DRENTORKOL-3810 file (N, C-alpha, C; in nm, 4 decimals):
REM DRENTORKOL-3810
@n.u->-6.4567; n.v->-8.3491; n.w->-7.7927; ca.u->-6.5414; ca.v->-8.2033; ca.w->-7.8186; c.u->-6.6877; c.v->-8.1933; c.w->-7.7917
@n.u->-6.7533; n.v->-8.3211; n.w->-7.7769; ca.u->-6.8968; ca.v->-8.3639; ca.w->-7.7177; c.u->-6.9381; c.v->-8.2688; c.w->-7.5995
@n.u->-6.8135; n.v->-8.2099; n.w->-7.5152; ca.u->-6.8782; ca.v->-8.1176; ca.w->-7.4252; c.u->-6.9697; c.v->-7.9724; c.w->-7.4967
@n.u->-6.9055; n.v->-7.9441; n.w->-7.6412; ca.u->-6.9524; ca.v->-7.7815; ca.w->-7.7149; c.u->-7.1593; c.v->-7.8007; c.w->-7.7731
@n.u->-7.1065; n.v->-8.0093; n.w->-7.7836; ca.u->-7.2442; ca.v->-8.0098; ca.w->-7.8762; c.u->-7.3609; c.v->-8.0503; c.w->-7.7131
@n.u->-7.3103; n.v->-8.0806; n.w->-7.5804; ca.u->-7.3776; ca.v->-8.1045; ca.w->-7.4538; c.u->-7.4615; c.v->-7.9352; c.w->-7.4727
@n.u->-7.3317; n.v->-7.8616; n.w->-7.4454; ca.u->-7.4085; ca.v->-7.6964; ca.w->-7.3994; c.u->-7.5014; c.v->-7.6298; c.w->-7.5448
@n.u->-7.4422; n.v->-7.7213; n.w->-7.6178; ca.u->-7.5252; ca.v->-7.6339; ca.w->-7.7624; c.u->-7.6851; c.v->-7.6844; c.w->-7.7485
@n.u->-7.6846; n.v->-7.8369; n.w->-7.7286; ca.u->-7.8105; ca.v->-7.9042; ca.w->-7.6872; c.u->-7.8411; c.v->-7.8808; c.w->-7.5403
@n.u->-7.8184; n.v->-7.7686; n.w->-7.4322; ca.u->-7.8683; ca.v->-7.7968; ca.w->-7.3448; c.u->-7.9273; c.v->-7.5709; c.w->-7.3676
@n.u->-7.9103; n.v->-7.5532; n.w->-7.4690; ca.u->-7.9336; ca.v->-7.4020; ca.w->-7.4799; c.u->-8.0489; c.v->-7.4057; c.w->-7.5624
@n.u->-8.0330; n.v->-7.4793; n.w->-7.6338; ca.u->-8.1498; ca.v->-7.5160; ca.w->-7.7118; c.u->-8.2642; c.v->-7.5704; c.w->-7.6770
@n.u->-8.2542; n.v->-7.6675; n.w->-7.5966; ca.u->-8.3931; ca.v->-7.6587; ca.w->-7.5053; c.u->-8.4273; c.v->-7.5605; c.w->-7.3937
@n.u->-8.3091; n.v->-7.4423; n.w->-7.3873; ca.u->-8.3899; ca.v->-7.3412; ca.w->-7.2542; c.u->-8.5001; c.v->-7.2447; c.w->-7.3750
@n.u->-8.4360; n.v->-7.2483; n.w->-7.4917; ca.u->-8.4568; ca.v->-7.1673; ca.w->-7.6056; c.u->-8.5846; c.v->-7.2272; c.w->-7.6536
@n.u->-8.6274; n.v->-7.3450; n.w->-7.6644; ca.u->-8.7022; ca.v->-7.3936; ca.w->-7.7492; c.u->-8.8595; c.v->-7.3257; c.w->-7.7559
@n.u->-8.8671; n.v->-7.3074; n.w->-7.6532; ca.u->-9.0456; ca.v->-7.2040; ca.w->-7.6664; c.u->-9.0372; c.v->-7.0960; c.w->-7.7184
@n.u->-8.9149; n.v->-7.0143; n.w->-7.7260; ca.u->-8.8930; ca.v->-6.9266; ca.w->-7.8153; c.u->-8.8856; c.v->-6.8922; c.w->-8.0067
@n.u->-8.8583; n.v->-6.9959; n.w->-8.0280; ca.u->-8.8971; ca.v->-6.9710; ca.w->-8.1743; c.u->-8.8900; c.v->-7.1311; c.w->-8.2058
@n.u->-8.9305; n.v->-7.1536; n.w->-8.3399; ca.u->-8.9639; ca.v->-7.3084; ca.w->-8.3931; c.u->-8.7896; c.v->-7.3194; c.w->-8.4509
@n.u->-8.7574; n.v->-7.2024; n.w->-8.4754; ca.u->-8.5921; ca.v->-7.2899; ca.w->-8.5314; c.u->-8.5371; c.v->-7.3542; c.w->-8.4125
@n.u->-8.5187; n.v->-7.3242; n.w->-8.2796; ca.u->-8.4557; ca.v->-7.4007; ca.w->-8.2152; c.u->-8.5555; c.v->-7.5541; c.w->-8.1592
@n.u->-8.6466; n.v->-7.5682; n.w->-8.1752; ca.u->-8.7304; ca.v->-7.6575; ca.w->-8.1435; c.u->-8.7466; c.v->-7.7817; c.w->-8.2219
@n.u->-8.6799; n.v->-7.7348; n.w->-8.3383; ca.u->-8.6507; ca.v->-7.8279; ca.w->-8.4888; c.u->-8.4819; c.v->-7.8472; c.w->-8.4870
@n.u->-8.4081; n.v->-7.7655; n.w->-8.4125; ca.u->-8.3068; ca.v->-7.7671; ca.w->-8.4059; c.u->-8.2750; c.v->-7.9021; c.w->-8.2878
@n.u->-8.3165; n.v->-7.8200; n.w->-8.1909; ca.u->-8.3129; ca.v->-7.9771; ca.w->-8.0597; c.u->-8.4014; c.v->-8.1072; c.w->-8.0907
@n.u->-8.5214; n.v->-8.0799; n.w->-8.1276; ca.u->-8.5395; ca.v->-8.2568; ca.w->-8.1351; c.u->-8.4261; c.v->-8.3427; c.w->-8.2569
@n.u->-8.4051; n.v->-8.2332; n.w->-8.3275; ca.u->-8.2935; ca.v->-8.3441; ca.w->-8.4246; c.u->-8.1960; c.v->-8.3647; c.w->-8.3495
@n.u->-8.1448; n.v->-8.2819; n.w->-8.2323; ca.u->-8.0541; ca.v->-8.3231; ca.w->-8.1802; c.u->-8.0831; c.v->-8.4219; c.w->-8.1171
@n.u->-8.1801; n.v->-8.4382; n.w->-8.0644; ca.u->-8.1928; ca.v->-8.5569; ca.w->-7.9502; c.u->-8.1860; c.v->-8.6846; c.w->-8.0568
@n.u->-8.2254; n.v->-8.6632; n.w->-8.1419; ca.u->-8.2118; ca.v->-8.8239; ca.w->-8.2227; c.u->-8.0646; c.v->-8.8280; c.w->-8.2390
@n.u->-7.9883; n.v->-8.7586; n.w->-8.2008; ca.u->-7.7874; ca.v->-8.8315; ca.w->-8.2308; c.u->-7.7594; c.v->-8.8425; c.w->-8.0713
@n.u->-7.6819; n.v->-8.9232; n.w->-8.1305; ca.u->-7.6074; ca.v->-9.0295; ca.w->-8.0681; c.u->-7.4136; c.v->-8.9508; c.w->-8.0548
@n.u->-7.3949; n.v->-8.8700; n.w->-7.9955; ca.u->-7.2827; ca.v->-8.8234; ca.w->-8.0083; c.u->-7.1611; c.v->-8.8289; c.w->-7.9530
@n.u->-7.1399; n.v->-9.0101; n.w->-7.9075; ca.u->-7.0624; ca.v->-9.0676; ca.w->-7.8735; c.u->-7.0275; c.v->-9.1558; c.w->-7.9824
@n.u->-7.1329; n.v->-9.1441; n.w->-8.0676; ca.u->-7.1671; ca.v->-9.2374; ca.w->-8.2294; c.u->-7.1495; c.v->-9.1598; c.w->-8.3284
@n.u->-7.1063; n.v->-9.0515; n.w->-8.2913; ca.u->-7.1317; ca.v->-8.9114; ca.w->-8.4198; c.u->-7.0007; c.v->-8.9417; c.w->-8.5212
@n.u->-7.0006; n.v->-8.9776; n.w->-8.6581; ca.u->-6.9142; ca.v->-9.0496; ca.w->-8.7944; c.u->-6.9399; c.v->-8.8892; c.w->-8.8168
@n.u->-7.0529; n.v->-8.8256; n.w->-8.8668; ca.u->-7.0118; ca.v->-8.6636; ca.w->-8.9249; c.u->-7.0066; c.v->-8.5636; c.w->-8.8276
@n.u->-6.9379; n.v->-8.4995; n.w->-8.8174; ca.u->-7.0148; ca.v->-8.3243; ca.w->-8.7343; c.u->-7.0991; c.v->-8.2021; c.w->-8.8629
@n.u->-7.1045; n.v->-8.2796; n.w->-8.9591; ca.u->-7.1542; ca.v->-8.1894; ca.w->-9.0945; c.u->-7.3046; c.v->-8.2037; c.w->-9.0938
@n.u->-7.3274; n.v->-8.3021; n.w->-9.0606; ca.u->-7.4779; ca.v->-8.3231; ca.w->-8.9736; c.u->-7.5649; c.v->-8.2486; c.w->-8.9151
@n.u->-7.4349; n.v->-8.2236; n.w->-8.7519; ca.u->-7.5028; ca.v->-8.1676; ca.w->-8.6671; c.u->-7.4386; c.v->-7.9908; c.w->-8.7203
@n.u->-7.3792; n.v->-7.9786; n.w->-8.8329; ca.u->-7.3509; ca.v->-7.8172; ca.w->-8.8989; c.u->-7.5223; c.v->-7.8124; c.w->-8.9806
@n.u->-7.5277; n.v->-7.8860; n.w->-9.0159; ca.u->-7.6230; ca.v->-7.8616; ca.w->-9.0943; c.u->-7.7460; c.v->-7.8435; c.w->-9.0412
@n.u->-7.8029; n.v->-7.8817; n.w->-8.9311; ca.u->-7.9114; ca.v->-7.8953; ca.w->-8.8409; c.u->-7.8931; c.v->-7.7574; c.w->-8.7894
@n.u->-7.7943; n.v->-7.7059; n.w->-8.7591; ca.u->-7.7761; ca.v->-7.5535; ca.w->-8.6815; c.u->-7.7792; c.v->-7.4426; c.w->-8.7834
@n.u->-7.7930; n.v->-7.4796; n.w->-8.9033; ca.u->-7.7342; ca.v->-7.3596; ca.w->-8.9753; c.u->-7.8252; c.v->-7.2259; c.w->-8.9934
@n.u->-8.0196; n.v->-7.3327; n.w->-8.9708; ca.u->-8.1050; ca.v->-7.2322; ca.w->-8.9307; c.u->-8.1095; c.v->-7.1504; c.w->-8.8165
@n.u->-8.0518; n.v->-7.2176; n.w->-8.6985; ca.u->-8.0501; ca.v->-7.1350; ca.w->-8.5531; c.u->-7.9385; c.v->-7.0720; c.w->-8.5245
@n.u->-7.8246; n.v->-7.0917; n.w->-8.6425; ca.u->-7.7223; ca.v->-6.9679; ca.w->-8.6676; c.u->-7.7136; c.v->-6.8511; c.w->-8.7063
@n.u->-7.7862; n.v->-6.8263; n.w->-8.8551; ca.u->-7.8739; ca.v->-6.7568; ca.w->-8.9554; c.u->-7.9774; c.v->-6.6624; c.w->-8.8756
@n.u->-8.0620; n.v->-6.7241; n.w->-8.7940; ca.u->-8.1554; ca.v->-6.6412; ca.w->-8.6886; c.u->-8.0761; c.v->-6.5464; c.w->-8.5663
@n.u->-7.9985; n.v->-6.6608; n.w->-8.5354; ca.u->-7.8865; ca.v->-6.5447; ca.w->-8.4200; c.u->-7.8068; c.v->-6.4695; c.w->-8.4546
@n.u->-7.7630; n.v->-6.4695; n.w->-8.5569; ca.u->-7.6785; ca.v->-6.3575; ca.w->-8.6683; c.u->-7.7640; c.v->-6.2280; c.w->-8.7285
@n.u->-7.9266; n.v->-6.2784; n.w->-8.7636; ca.u->-7.9888; ca.v->-6.1394; ca.w->-8.7315; c.u->-8.0224; c.v->-6.1104; c.w->-8.6225
@n.u->-8.0595; n.v->-6.1594; n.w->-8.5363; ca.u->-8.0888; ca.v->-6.0829; ca.w->-8.4248; c.u->-8.0028; c.v->-6.0088; c.w->-8.3746
@n.u->-7.8885; n.v->-6.0634; n.w->-8.3696; ca.u->-7.7638; ca.v->-6.0151; ca.w->-8.3162; c.u->-7.7370; c.v->-5.8636; c.w->-8.3758
@n.u->-7.7032; n.v->-5.8766; n.w->-8.5340; ca.u->-7.7514; ca.v->-5.7231; ca.w->-8.6084; c.u->-7.8710; c.v->-5.5842; c.w->-8.5947
@n.u->-7.9593; n.v->-5.6893; n.w->-8.5344; ca.u->-8.0851; ca.v->-5.6021; ca.w->-8.4365; c.u->-8.0205; c.v->-5.5899; c.w->-8.3078
@n.u->-7.9559; n.v->-5.6067; n.w->-8.2401; ca.u->-7.9239; ca.v->-5.5871; ca.w->-8.1315; c.u->-8.0453; c.v->-5.6527; c.w->-8.0363
@n.u->-8.0433; n.v->-5.8090; n.w->-8.0630; ca.u->-8.1770; ca.v->-5.8630; ca.w->-7.9268; c.u->-8.1309; c.v->-5.9416; c.w->-7.9482
@n.u->-8.0187; n.v->-5.9521; n.w->-7.8725; ca.u->-7.9560; ca.v->-6.1305; ca.w->-7.8892; c.u->-7.9963; c.v->-6.0970; c.w->-7.7010
@n.u->-8.0483; n.v->-6.1931; n.w->-7.6848; ca.u->-8.0293; ca.v->-6.2349; ca.w->-7.4848; c.u->-7.9355; c.v->-6.3065; c.w->-7.4166
@n.u->-7.9218; n.v->-6.2978; n.w->-7.3316; ca.u->-7.8111; ca.v->-6.3028; ca.w->-7.2586; c.u->-7.7829; c.v->-6.5566; c.w->-7.3654
@n.u->-7.9235; n.v->-6.5834; n.w->-7.3168; ca.u->-7.8932; ca.v->-6.7599; ca.w->-7.3603; c.u->-7.8789; c.v->-6.7600; c.w->-7.5100
@n.u->-7.9501; n.v->-6.6563; n.w->-7.5631; ca.u->-7.8763; ca.v->-6.6619; ca.w->-7.7048; c.u->-7.7377; c.v->-6.6088; c.w->-7.7585
@n.u->-7.6901; n.v->-6.5464; n.w->-7.7183; ca.u->-7.5827; ca.v->-6.5209; ca.w->-7.6730; c.u->-7.4296; c.v->-6.6509; c.w->-7.6613
@n.u->-7.5219; n.v->-6.6946; n.w->-7.5231; ca.u->-7.4253; ca.v->-6.8133; ca.w->-7.5179; c.u->-7.4208; c.v->-6.9329; c.w->-7.6694
@n.u->-7.5461; n.v->-6.9421; n.w->-7.6661; ca.u->-7.5576; ca.v->-7.0669; ca.w->-7.7961; c.u->-7.4882; c.v->-7.0033; c.w->-7.9496
@n.u->-7.4969; n.v->-6.8765; n.w->-7.9463; ca.u->-7.4935; ca.v->-6.8591; ca.w->-8.0445; c.u->-7.2744; c.v->-6.8622; c.w->-8.0566
@n.u->-7.2434; n.v->-6.8572; n.w->-7.9359; ca.u->-7.1116; ca.v->-6.8734; ca.w->-7.9011; c.u->-7.0254; c.v->-6.9765; c.w->-7.8911
@n.u->-7.1405; n.v->-7.1023; n.w->-7.8562; ca.u->-7.0932; ca.v->-7.2530; ca.w->-7.8925; c.u->-7.1243; c.v->-7.2890; c.w->-7.9653
@n.u->-7.1670; n.v->-7.2356; n.w->-8.0197; ca.u->-7.2263; ca.v->-7.2687; ca.w->-8.2041; c.u->-6.9980; c.v->-7.2399; c.w->-8.2524
@n.u->-7.0199; n.v->-7.0930; n.w->-8.2734; ca.u->-6.8961; ca.v->-7.0527; ca.w->-8.3051; c.u->-6.7814; c.v->-7.1505; c.w->-8.2833
@n.u->-6.7642; n.v->-7.2266; n.w->-8.1228; ca.u->-6.6508; ca.v->-7.2736; ca.w->-8.0927; c.u->-6.6708; c.v->-7.4209; c.w->-8.1658
@n.u->-6.8241; n.v->-7.4716; n.w->-8.2037; ca.u->-6.7997; ca.v->-7.5713; ca.w->-8.2360; c.u->-6.7266; c.v->-7.6018; c.w->-8.3921
@n.u->-6.7512; n.v->-7.4466; n.w->-8.4809; ca.u->-6.6964; ca.v->-7.4725; ca.w->-8.6341; c.u->-6.5488; c.v->-7.3971; c.w->-8.6304
@n.u->-6.4924; n.v->-7.3456; n.w->-8.5438; ca.u->-6.3646; ca.v->-7.3651; ca.w->-8.5220; c.u->-6.2687; c.v->-7.4579; c.w->-8.4465
@n.u->-6.3948; n.v->-7.5802; n.w->-8.3852; ca.u->-6.3213; ca.v->-7.6526; ca.w->-8.3183; c.u->-6.3081; c.v->-7.7543; c.w->-8.4434
@n.u->-6.4167; n.v->-7.7667; n.w->-8.5467; ca.u->-6.4009; ca.v->-7.8210; ca.w->-8.6533; c.u->-6.3516; c.v->-7.8318; c.w->-8.7628
@n.u->-6.3316; n.v->-7.6449; n.w->-8.7814; ca.u->-6.1899; ca.v->-7.5950; ca.w->-8.8755; c.u->-6.0354; c.v->-7.6458; c.w->-8.8390
@n.u->-6.0235; n.v->-7.6436; n.w->-8.6902; ca.u->-5.8861; ca.v->-7.6992; ca.w->-8.5932; c.u->-5.8754; c.v->-7.8371; c.w->-8.6504
@n.u->-5.9761; n.v->-7.8869; n.w->-8.6998; ca.u->-5.9833; ca.v->-8.0715; ca.w->-8.6970; c.u->-5.9212; c.v->-8.1180; c.w->-8.5110
@n.u->-6.0625; n.v->-8.0355; n.w->-8.4617; ca.u->-5.9969; ca.v->-8.1218; ca.w->-8.3203; c.u->-6.1301; c.v->-8.1725; c.w->-8.3051
@n.u->-6.2065; n.v->-8.2521; n.w->-8.4417; ca.u->-6.3400; ca.v->-8.2689; ca.w->-8.3353; c.u->-6.3518; c.v->-8.3836; c.w->-8.4738
END
């Protein structure tokens, strides 16, 4: 399931210049070795600010395609965690 994390990280790279919330999350994620990750809760904590920002943008009808992709991947990560697949 690391492919979802890699997709999220790639999206954050693309969006880092648009908002500090994305650059902060990207800088935190690039410090993590996904192959040696013990707890996905830390990743969820890192992404919580992004998720809140994206939900606000969605409610205003201001999500770009890149932001929509990031939101969908964060949701997918959460689904995988709930399903116990990560």
